[in-house]
C-alpha positions as CSV (number, residue, x, y, z in Angstrom):
1,X,-6.5,145.4,-65.6
2,X,-6.7,147.6,-62.8
3,X,-8.9,146.9,-59.5
4,X,-10.8,149.7,-59.9
5,X,-12.2,149.0,-63.2
6,X,-13.6,145.3,-62.4
7,X,-16.6,146.9,-60.2
8,X,-17.6,149.1,-62.7
9,X,-17.7,147.1,-65.1
10,X,-19.5,144.2,-63.0
11,X,-21.6,147.1,-62.4
12,X,-22.7,147.5,-66.3
13,X,-23.1,143.9,-66.9
14,X,-25.6,143.7,-63.8
15,X,-27.5,146.8,-65.4
16,X,-27.5,145.1,-68.8
17,X,-29.3,142.0,-66.9
18,X,-31.4,143.9,-65.1
19,X,-32.8,145.8,-68.5
20,X,-32.9,142.2,-69.9
21,X,-35.5,141.1,-67.8
22,X,-37.2,144.2,-67.6
23,X,-37.4,144.2,-71.2
24,X,-38.6,140.3,-71.3
25,X,-41.3,141.3,-68.7
26,X,-42.6,143.9,-70.3
27,X,-42.8,142.1,-73.6
28,X,-44.9,139.0,-71.8
29,X,-47.0,141.6,-70.3
30,X,-47.9,143.4,-73.9
31,X,-48.4,139.5,-74.8
32,X,-50.5,138.4,-72.1
33,X,-52.4,142.2,-72.3
34,X,-53.1,141.3,-76.1
35,X,-54.1,138.0,-75.4
36,X,-56.5,139.4,-72.6
37,X,-57.6,141.7,-75.1
38,X,-58.4,139.7,-78.1
39,X,-60.5,136.5,-75.6
40,X,-62.3,139.3,-74.2
41,X,-63.3,141.1,-77.2
42,X,-63.9,137.6,-78.8
43,X,-66.1,136.3,-76.0
44,X,-67.8,139.5,-76.0
45,X,-69.0,138.7,-79.8
46,X,-70.1,135.1,-78.7
47,X,-71.9,136.3,-75.6
48,X,-73.9,138.7,-78.0
49,X,-74.4,135.8,-80.8
50,X,-75.3,133.6,-77.7
51,X,-77.6,137.0,-76.4
52,X,-79.5,136.8,-79.9
53,X,-79.7,133.0,-79.8
54,X,-81.5,132.6,-76.3
55,X,-83.6,135.3,-77.1
56,X,-84.7,134.2,-80.2
57,X,-85.3,130.4,-78.8
58,X,-87.4,131.9,-75.9
59,X,-90.0,133.6,-78.4
60,X,-89.9,130.1,-80.1
61,X,-90.5,128.0,-76.6
62,X,-93.4,130.4,-75.9
63,X,-95.0,129.7,-79.6
64,X,-94.1,125.8,-79.7
65,X,-96.2,125.9,-76.1
66,X,-99.2,127.3,-77.5
67,X,-99.5,125.2,-80.4
68,X,-98.3,122.0,-78.2
69,X,-101.1,122.9,-76.3
70,X,-103.4,123.5,-78.9
71,X,-102.5,120.4,-80.8
72,X,-101.2,122.7,-84.0
73,X,-98.7,120.2,-84.7
74,X,-97.9,121.0,-88.2
75,X,-96.9,124.4,-87.5
76,X,-95.3,122.9,-83.5
77,X,-92.8,120.8,-85.9
78,X,-91.4,124.3,-88.0
79,X,-91.5,125.5,-84.8
80,X,-89.5,122.9,-83.2
81,X,-87.1,122.8,-85.9
82,X,-86.3,126.3,-85.5
83,X,-86.2,126.7,-81.5
84,X,-83.6,123.7,-82.0
85,X,-81.5,126.0,-84.5
86,X,-81.4,128.1,-81.9
87,X,-80.8,126.8,-78.6
88,X,-77.8,124.5,-80.7
89,X,-76.2,127.8,-81.6
90,X,-76.7,129.6,-78.1
91,X,-74.3,126.3,-76.7
92,X,-72.3,126.1,-79.7
93,X,-71.4,130.1,-78.9
94,X,-70.4,129.4,-74.8
95,X,-68.7,126.2,-75.7
96,X,-65.3,126.9,-77.6
97,X,-62.2,127.5,-75.7
98,X,-62.1,131.4,-75.3
99,X,-64.9,131.0,-73.4
100,X,-64.4,128.1,-70.8
101,X,-60.8,131.1,-70.5
102,X,-63.1,133.7,-69.8
103,X,-65.2,131.4,-67.0
104,X,-62.6,131.1,-65.0
105,X,-61.7,134.9,-64.5
106,X,-62.2,136.0,-61.4
107,X,-64.6,139.1,-62.4
108,X,-66.8,137.6,-65.2
109,X,-66.7,133.9,-64.7
110,X,-69.8,133.4,-62.9
111,X,-71.5,135.3,-65.8
112,X,-69.9,133.5,-68.5
113,X,-70.9,130.7,-66.3
114,X,-74.2,131.2,-66.0
115,X,-75.2,131.9,-70.0
116,X,-73.5,128.9,-70.7
117,X,-75.8,126.8,-67.9
118,X,-79.1,128.2,-69.6
119,X,-77.9,128.0,-73.2
120,X,-77.9,124.2,-72.0
121,X,-80.8,124.1,-69.6
122,X,-83.1,126.0,-72.9
123,X,-81.2,123.1,-75.6
124,X,-81.8,120.3,-73.6
125,X,-85.2,121.2,-73.7
126,X,-85.6,121.5,-77.3
127,X,-83.7,118.3,-77.9
128,X,-84.6,116.1,-75.2
129,X,-88.1,117.2,-73.9
130,X,-89.8,119.0,-76.8
131,X,-90.2,116.3,-79.0
132,X,-90.9,113.7,-77.3
133,X,-93.3,115.7,-75.7
134,X,-94.9,117.5,-79.3
135,X,-95.4,113.1,-80.5
136,X,-97.3,113.0,-76.6
137,X,-100.4,115.1,-78.9
138,X,-101.3,116.2,-75.3
139,X,-104.5,117.6,-77.3
140,X,-105.9,114.4,-77.9
141,X,-105.2,113.0,-73.7
142,X,-108.6,115.2,-73.0
143,X,-112.4,114.0,-73.3
144,X,-114.0,113.4,-76.0
145,X,-117.5,112.0,-77.1
146,X,-117.9,111.4,-73.5
147,X,-115.1,109.5,-72.7
148,X,-110.9,109.5,-72.2
149,X,-108.8,107.2,-73.9
150,X,-107.4,105.2,-71.5
151,X,-106.1,103.0,-73.6
152,X,-104.3,105.9,-75.5
153,X,-102.9,107.6,-72.5
154,X,-101.4,104.2,-71.5
155,X,-99.3,104.2,-74.5
156,X,-98.0,107.3,-73.7
157,X,-97.1,107.1,-70.5
158,X,-93.7,106.4,-70.7
159,X,-93.2,108.9,-73.3
160,X,-94.2,111.8,-70.8
161,X,-92.0,110.1,-67.8
162,X,-89.0,110.8,-70.1
163,X,-90.0,114.5,-70.6
164,X,-90.8,114.9,-67.0
165,X,-87.3,113.4,-66.2
166,X,-85.7,115.6,-68.5
167,X,-88.0,118.5,-67.5
168,X,-86.8,118.4,-63.6
169,X,-83.3,117.3,-64.1
170,X,-82.7,120.7,-66.0
171,X,-84.8,122.3,-63.2
172,X,-82.0,121.3,-60.7
173,X,-79.0,121.9,-62.4
174,X,-80.3,125.5,-63.1
175,X,-80.8,125.8,-59.5
176,X,-77.3,125.2,-58.8
177,X,-76.7,129.1,-60.4
178,X,-75.5,131.4,-57.2
179,X,-77.8,134.2,-59.5
180,X,-77.0,137.0,-56.2
181,X,-73.4,137.7,-57.5
182,X,-74.2,138.0,-61.4
183,X,-75.0,141.1,-63.3
184,X,-78.5,142.0,-63.9
185,X,-79.3,140.9,-67.3
186,X,-77.8,137.5,-66.3
187,X,-79.6,137.5,-63.3
188,X,-83.0,138.5,-64.6
189,X,-82.3,135.5,-67.8
190,X,-81.9,132.9,-64.6
191,X,-84.7,134.3,-62.9
192,X,-87.6,134.6,-65.8
193,X,-86.2,130.9,-67.0
194,X,-86.0,129.4,-63.5
195,X,-89.7,130.7,-63.3
196,X,-90.7,129.3,-66.8
197,X,-89.1,125.9,-65.5
198,X,-91.0,126.0,-62.4
199,X,-94.4,126.8,-64.8
200,X,-93.5,123.4,-67.0
201,X,-91.8,121.3,-64.2
202,X,-95.0,121.3,-62.7
203,X,-97.3,121.2,-65.8
204,X,-94.8,118.5,-67.0
205,X,-95.1,116.9,-63.6
206,X,-98.7,116.4,-63.1
207,X,-98.8,114.8,-66.8
208,X,-96.8,112.5,-65.8
209,X,-99.2,111.9,-62.8
210,X,-101.8,111.5,-64.8
211,X,-100.5,109.4,-67.6
212,X,-99.6,106.9,-64.7
213,X,-102.6,107.2,-62.7
214,X,-105.7,108.5,-64.9
215,X,-106.3,104.5,-66.1
216,X,-107.0,103.2,-63.1
217,X,-108.8,106.2,-61.3
218,X,-111.5,106.4,-64.8
219,X,-112.3,102.6,-64.1
220,X,-110.1,100.8,-67.3
221,X,-109.3,98.0,-65.0
222,X,-113.4,97.7,-63.4
223,X,-115.5,100.5,-62.3
224,X,-114.6,103.5,-59.6
225,X,-117.0,105.7,-57.4
226,X,-115.6,108.8,-56.1
227,X,-116.9,111.8,-54.0
228,X,-117.3,114.9,-56.1
229,X,-116.9,118.0,-53.1
230,X,-117.4,121.6,-54.0
231,X,-115.3,123.8,-51.9
232,X,-117.3,126.9,-50.8
233,X,-114.5,129.8,-49.8
234,X,-117.6,132.5,-49.1
235,X,-117.0,129.9,-45.9
236,X,-113.6,129.5,-45.6
237,X,-111.8,126.9,-44.3
238,X,-107.9,125.6,-44.6
239,X,-108.4,124.0,-47.7
240,X,-109.9,126.6,-49.8
241,X,-113.9,126.1,-48.2
242,X,-116.2,124.4,-46.3
243,X,-117.1,121.2,-47.9
244,X,-121.2,122.3,-49.4
245,X,-122.4,120.0,-52.1
246,X,-121.6,117.0,-53.1
247,X,-122.3,114.4,-56.0
248,X,-121.0,111.2,-57.0
249,X,-118.6,109.9,-59.4
250,X,-118.4,106.6,-61.3
251,X,-115.9,105.9,-64.0
252,X,-115.6,103.0,-66.1
253,X,-113.7,102.5,-69.4
254,X,-113.3,106.2,-69.6
255,X,-117.0,106.7,-69.5
256,X,-117.7,109.3,-66.7
257,X,-121.2,109.7,-65.3
258,X,-122.6,112.1,-62.7
259,X,-124.7,109.6,-59.9
260,X,-126.4,110.5,-56.5
261,X,-126.0,114.5,-55.3
262,X,-126.4,115.6,-52.4
263,X,-125.0,118.8,-49.4
264,X,-122.5,117.9,-46.5
265,X,-125.4,118.9,-44.0
266,X,-127.5,116.3,-44.9
267,X,-124.7,114.0,-43.1
268,X,-125.7,115.1,-39.6
269,X,-123.2,114.9,-37.4
270,X,-121.3,112.3,-35.6
271,X,-121.1,111.0,-32.1
272,X,-118.6,109.7,-30.6
273,X,-116.2,112.0,-32.9
274,X,-114.3,110.1,-35.4
275,X,-110.6,109.3,-35.0
276,X,-108.5,112.1,-35.1
277,X,-104.9,112.9,-35.7
278,X,-103.6,113.8,-31.6
279,X,-102.3,117.1,-33.4
280,X,-105.8,118.4,-35.3
281,X,-107.4,117.5,-32.4
282,X,-105.2,119.5,-30.1
283,X,-105.6,122.4,-32.2
284,X,-109.0,121.9,-33.4
285,X,-110.4,120.2,-30.9
286,X,-112.9,117.6,-32.1
287,X,-114.7,119.7,-34.2
288,X,-113.4,117.6,-37.8
289,X,-114.4,114.3,-36.7
290,X,-117.9,115.6,-35.8
291,X,-119.1,117.7,-38.4
292,X,-118.4,117.3,-42.6
293,X,-118.2,120.7,-43.3
294,X,-115.3,121.3,-40.5
295,X,-113.3,118.0,-41.8
296,X,-111.1,120.6,-43.1
297,X,-110.0,122.9,-40.7
298,X,-106.7,121.2,-41.3
299,X,-104.5,122.5,-44.3
300,X,-103.7,118.9,-45.2
301,X,-106.2,117.5,-47.4
302,X,-105.5,113.7,-47.6
303,X,-106.9,113.7,-43.1
304,X,-110.0,116.0,-44.9
305,X,-110.7,113.1,-47.3
306,X,-110.3,111.1,-45.5
307,X,-112.7,111.7,-42.6
308,X,-115.2,112.8,-45.0
309,X,-115.5,109.6,-46.9
310,X,-115.7,107.6,-44.0
311,X,-119.0,110.1,-42.8
312,X,-120.3,109.3,-46.3
313,X,-119.8,105.9,-45.5
314,X,-121.5,105.7,-42.2
315,X,-124.2,107.6,-43.6
316,X,-125.2,106.4,-46.5
317,X,-123.2,102.7,-46.7
318,X,-121.4,104.0,-49.8
319,X,-117.7,103.1,-49.2
320,X,-115.8,105.0,-52.5
321,X,-111.9,105.2,-53.5
322,X,-111.4,108.7,-53.3
323,X,-112.4,112.2,-52.9
324,X,-111.8,115.3,-55.6
325,X,-112.8,118.4,-54.6
326,X,-113.1,121.6,-56.9
327,X,-114.6,125.2,-55.9
328,X,-116.7,127.9,-57.6
329,X,-113.3,129.2,-58.9
330,X,-112.4,125.7,-61.3
331,X,-116.3,126.1,-62.4
332,X,-115.5,129.7,-63.9
333,X,-112.1,128.2,-65.3
334,X,-113.2,125.1,-67.0
335,X,-116.7,126.9,-67.9
336,X,-114.1,129.4,-70.4
337,X,-113.4,125.5,-72.2
338,X,-116.7,124.9,-72.1
339,X,-119.1,128.3,-73.2
340,X,-122.0,128.5,-70.6
341,X,-124.1,125.9,-69.1
342,X,-127.3,126.0,-68.2
343,X,-128.1,124.7,-64.9
344,X,-131.2,122.4,-64.0
345,X,-134.0,125.5,-63.0
346,X,-133.0,127.5,-66.0
347,X,-129.7,129.4,-64.5
348,X,-127.2,130.4,-66.6
349,X,-123.7,129.8,-65.7
350,X,-120.9,131.4,-67.3
351,X,-117.0,132.0,-67.0
352,X,-117.3,135.3,-66.0
353,X,-120.2,135.5,-63.9
354,X,-119.8,132.0,-62.3
355,X,-117.7,132.9,-59.1
356,X,-120.2,135.8,-58.3
357,X,-123.5,133.9,-59.1
358,X,-122.4,131.1,-56.7
359,X,-120.7,132.4,-53.9
360,X,-122.6,135.4,-53.1
361,X,-126.2,135.9,-55.9
362,X,-127.3,132.1,-55.0
363,X,-127.4,133.8,-50.6
364,X,-129.1,136.4,-51.4
365,X,-132.0,134.5,-53.5
366,X,-132.3,131.3,-52.0
367,X,-132.9,129.5,-49.0
368,X,-130.6,126.9,-47.5
369,X,-132.0,123.7,-48.9
370,X,-132.4,125.5,-52.9
371,X,-128.7,126.8,-51.8
372,X,-127.4,123.7,-51.8
373,X,-129.7,121.4,-54.9
374,X,-128.0,124.9,-56.6
375,X,-124.5,124.0,-56.0
376,X,-124.6,120.3,-56.6
377,X,-127.0,120.9,-59.7
378,X,-124.4,123.8,-60.9
379,X,-120.8,121.5,-60.4
380,X,-123.0,118.5,-62.1
381,X,-124.1,120.3,-65.1
382,X,-119.8,121.7,-65.9
383,X,-118.5,118.2,-65.4
384,X,-121.4,116.7,-67.3
385,X,-120.8,119.1,-70.1
386,X,-116.9,119.2,-69.9
387,X,-117.3,114.7,-70.5
388,X,-120.0,115.0,-73.1
389,X,-118.8,118.0,-75.3
390,X,-116.3,118.5,-77.7
391,X,-113.7,121.4,-75.7
392,X,-110.9,123.4,-76.7
393,X,-108.1,121.1,-75.6
394,X,-106.0,124.8,-75.9
395,X,-108.1,126.5,-73.5
396,X,-109.1,123.2,-71.6
397,X,-105.4,122.1,-70.6
398,X,-104.5,125.4,-69.6
399,X,-107.0,126.4,-66.9
400,X,-106.8,123.0,-65.8
401,X,-102.7,123.6,-65.3
402,X,-103.9,127.0,-63.6
403,X,-106.4,124.9,-61.0
404,X,-103.8,122.7,-60.3
405,X,-101.2,125.8,-59.6
406,X,-103.5,126.9,-57.3
407,X,-104.5,124.1,-55.3
408,X,-108.5,124.4,-56.0
409,X,-108.5,120.8,-57.7
410,X,-106.9,118.5,-55.0
411,X,-107.6,115.1,-55.1
412,X,-106.9,112.4,-52.3
413,X,-107.2,108.1,-53.0
414,X,-108.4,105.1,-50.8
415,X,-105.6,102.8,-52.2
416,X,-102.2,104.1,-50.3
417,X,-100.2,102.8,-54.2
418,X,-102.1,105.5,-55.9
419,X,-102.1,108.0,-53.0
420,X,-98.4,107.5,-52.8
421,X,-97.7,108.0,-56.6
422,X,-99.7,111.4,-56.0
423,X,-97.0,112.3,-53.3
424,X,-96.5,115.9,-52.3
425,X,-97.9,117.4,-55.7
426,X,-99.8,120.3,-55.5
427,X,-102.9,118.2,-56.6
428,X,-102.2,116.0,-53.2
429,X,-102.6,118.7,-51.3
430,X,-100.6,116.9,-48.7
431,X,-98.8,119.2,-46.2
432,X,-95.2,117.9,-46.3
433,X,-93.0,117.0,-43.5
434,X,-89.9,118.2,-45.1
435,X,-89.3,121.4,-47.0
436,X,-87.0,121.6,-50.3
437,X,-87.4,125.1,-49.6
438,X,-88.5,127.0,-46.3
439,X,-92.2,127.2,-46.9
440,X,-94.4,128.8,-45.1
441,X,-98.0,128.1,-44.8
442,X,-100.8,130.7,-44.3
443,X,-104.7,128.8,-44.1
444,X,-107.9,130.7,-43.7
445,X,-110.7,129.3,-41.5
446,X,-113.8,130.8,-41.3
447,X,-114.9,132.0,-37.4
448,X,-118.0,134.1,-38.2
449,X,-120.5,130.9,-39.1
450,X,-121.5,133.4,-42.1
451,X,-120.4,133.5,-45.7
452,X,-118.7,136.8,-46.0
453,X,-115.0,135.1,-46.8
454,X,-116.3,136.4,-50.6
455,X,-115.7,139.7,-49.3
456,X,-111.9,139.0,-48.0
457,X,-108.9,140.8,-50.2
458,X,-106.2,138.8,-48.9
459,X,-102.6,140.1,-49.2
460,X,-99.0,138.4,-48.2
461,X,-95.7,139.3,-48.4
462,X,-92.8,137.2,-47.3
463,X,-89.6,138.3,-46.5
464,X,-85.6,136.3,-46.0
465,X,-84.5,138.3,-43.3
466,X,-81.1,137.9,-41.4
467,X,-78.7,134.6,-41.1
468,X,-78.1,133.1,-37.6
469,X,-74.9,131.5,-36.0
470,X,-77.2,128.3,-35.8
471,X,-78.2,128.4,-39.2
472,X,-81.3,129.1,-38.8
473,X,-82.7,132.2,-40.9
474,X,-85.7,134.7,-40.2
475,X,-88.2,134.9,-42.1
476,X,-90.7,138.3,-41.9
477,X,-94.3,137.8,-42.7
478,X,-97.2,140.2,-43.1
479,X,-101.0,138.8,-43.9
480,X,-103.5,141.8,-45.0
481,X,-106.9,141.3,-44.6
482,X,-109.3,144.0,-46.4
483,X,-113.1,143.5,-46.0
484,X,-115.2,144.8,-49.3
485,X,-118.6,143.9,-47.8
486,X,-121.2,146.3,-47.4
487,X,-122.5,147.8,-44.1
488,X,-126.0,146.5,-45.1
489,X,-128.3,145.6,-47.1
490,X,-126.8,141.6,-46.6
491,X,-129.2,138.6,-46.7
492,X,-130.0,136.5,-43.1
493,X,-128.5,133.5,-45.5
494,X,-124.8,135.1,-45.9
495,X,-125.1,137.0,-42.3
496,X,-124.9,133.8,-40.5
497,X,-124.4,133.6,-37.1
498,X,-122.6,136.6,-36.6
499,X,-120.2,135.1,-34.2
500,X,-118.3,138.6,-34.3
501,X,-121.3,140.7,-32.9
502,X,-121.4,143.0,-35.4
503,X,-123.1,140.5,-38.1
504,X,-120.9,142.6,-40.9
505,X,-117.7,142.0,-39.8
506,X,-115.7,138.8,-40.8
507,X,-113.8,136.6,-38.5
508,X,-111.4,134.8,-39.6
509,X,-108.8,132.3,-38.0
510,X,-105.7,132.9,-39.2
511,X,-103.0,129.6,-38.8
512,X,-99.9,130.5,-39.6
513,X,-97.5,127.2,-40.1
514,X,-93.6,127.6,-40.0
515,X,-91.4,126.2,-42.2
516,X,-90.6,122.4,-41.0
517,X,-88.8,122.2,-38.3
518,X,-89.0,125.4,-37.2
519,X,-90.5,127.9,-35.2
520,X,-93.3,130.9,-34.5
521,X,-91.2,133.4,-32.7
522,X,-93.4,136.6,-32.5
523,X,-96.7,138.0,-34.1
524,X,-98.5,141.4,-34.1
525,X,-101.6,142.3,-35.2
526,X,-101.7,146.2,-36.4
527,X,-98.3,146.7,-34.1
528,X,-99.6,145.7,-31.3
529,X,-99.1,142.0,-29.8
530,X,-101.9,139.7,-30.2
531,X,-103.2,136.4,-28.3
532,X,-102.4,133.6,-30.1
533,X,-103.4,129.9,-30.0
534,X,-100.7,127.5,-30.3
535,X,-99.6,124.0,-31.9
536,X,-97.7,121.2,-34.5
537,X,-98.6,119.6,-37.0
538,X,-96.4,117.7,-39.3
539,X,-93.2,119.1,-37.8
540,X,-94.2,122.5,-38.2
541,X,-95.2,124.7,-35.4
542,X,-98.3,127.0,-35.6
543,X,-100.0,130.1,-34.2
544,X,-104.1,130.5,-35.0
545,X,-105.1,134.5,-34.0
546,X,-108.0,136.2,-34.7
547,X,-108.7,138.5,-37.4
548,X,-111.6,140.6,-36.8
549,X,-112.6,143.3,-40.1
550,X,-115.3,145.6,-40.4
551,X,-116.8,147.0,-43.6
552,X,-114.5,148.9,-45.7
553,X,-111.1,147.9,-43.2
554,X,-108.1,146.1,-43.4
555,X,-105.8,144.6,-40.3
556,X,-102.4,143.3,-40.7
557,X,-100.6,140.4,-38.8
558,X,-96.7,140.7,-38.4
559,X,-95.5,137.2,-38.1
560,X,-91.9,136.4,-37.7
561,X,-91.0,132.7,-37.9
562,X,-87.4,130.7,-38.2
563,X,-86.8,128.3,-40.4
564,X,-85.5,124.3,-39.3
565,X,-81.6,124.6,-38.4
566,X,-78.9,124.7,-40.9
567,X,-81.6,126.5,-43.7
568,X,-78.7,128.9,-45.5
569,X,-81.1,128.8,-48.6
570,X,-82.3,133.3,-49.4
571,X,-85.0,131.3,-51.1
572,X,-88.7,130.8,-49.3
573,X,-92.1,130.1,-50.3
574,X,-95.8,130.9,-49.3
575,X,-98.7,128.1,-49.6
576,X,-102.3,129.7,-48.8
577,X,-105.5,129.4,-48.7
578,X,-107.4,129.4,-52.1
579,X,-109.7,132.0,-52.0
580,X,-112.6,134.2,-54.0
581,X,-110.5,136.7,-55.2
582,X,-106.9,135.5,-55.2
583,X,-104.2,136.7,-52.9
584,X,-102.0,139.3,-53.8
585,X,-98.4,138.5,-52.7
586,X,-95.1,138.9,-53.3
587,X,-91.4,137.1,-52.1
588,X,-88.6,138.7,-51.0
589,X,-85.6,136.6,-51.2
590,X,-82.0,137.4,-49.9
591,X,-77.8,136.0,-51.1
592,X,-77.4,132.9,-49.1
593,X,-75.4,132.5,-45.6
594,X,-73.0,130.7,-47.6
595,X,-72.3,133.6,-50.0
């Protein structure tokens, strides 16, 4: 063979090898593509199945909730069985190998992982929480025949603790899902389930605490005495309203009776002032230690309640075991369960008119002494009816949960071990020294010396802003106060001291509390710089601005705050003073700083 032929043959063999490699590569690509198409189609089919099952489960869960609260056990058992079937099918549809492979893909993986966690969360609730909650029979845990069955509460306490553990764990697991990069449908599903879980977690935590605390609180181990105080949002204070009327509550073996009634004004003033935390005195001088009506200038309810208890002891010689605070809005909620109540003197109180009657009409037609007596009698009449009449358990549990969510029912125990059990729950009204989510507080205190708070319509928007190099996060707060007060025609009792000058102008001291470890950077009123008082309370920086609003007018505070260090989350929360008319609120979140 000549030398000239050999290179040609070598080139031919090389071309054949390249073509063979190309054919193998194309065949491999075709196989992979086919597998991906098949897997993608399978995952899409399973996703369609999971979506259908989850939608069915969501509707069944809402039905079950209503049936559990309403005590309809027979229907609830059937609904629970159907819910478990749907949630189990959704969990199965998101657990096969194809789905697991899909979760590792760069584009759809996060979405498939989120759907899987939703399915697991719903199924865990259906199998581990709801059956136990159904066995506990919440409807049987409301007062009946003037008595609460404290022995039964103790019997079901362990079951209710188990329910709360499952719900809280599920809530934490779902919180690990990064929703920012998900497709809109999945993101909305995650957000919706989180909202439902937040409400459920608040309810189960309150029920768990109630089952542990109520037996001793209601005198299962010996008689207890409490102060029931009515907060008056017509004259705002940080926790809701000025402490006005009070009544003694006596509890023994689950039986509750109303005792002596009176008003805060009858307790007088205290000189020298009661001892105050240094931070509270720096913000509000000695006022909370002098006047019973000013103990809750601070939003930290344990401080306010302990001051009021000591004032009551010094004035009457009676040492109570705790303080329970409610407002007329709570009474209006409770009246939905009890029906209308007749207050001594012949005045009827109904759910849809109670707030107007107590916070407005009373001041127009009664003098100060008659007002205090009417407030005390109204609260006593509602609570007396609540504990003596067989009420609609579904309605009662629903309105109680709403009142706790809005921080309109607050309780402080003078016994440290019981107060520790309450912890940082909404009912405790304790301003935490450490945030789980950056929380901005907006607390209102009347500066008019009047009863014009009834006419305020508040709104607040909190927007999560930029991430800073030092790890802090900027939050932008916008608070608007609108007054619906008329320009004339109000009684002297409503207009009060008129410290704003014009008696129809509402003066409100708006205190903005930063997140723990955070800072208030800038405060503007209607776009212009404004003077503010400043201080700290419980590791939060505080800025207080005086906002005066004329009849029919609106004023807006714009506040920039920073979170504490190393807070990369895009979430934020608002804590607001409960008012006669609920706030209009919006929280605008953002992606986390590490995304």
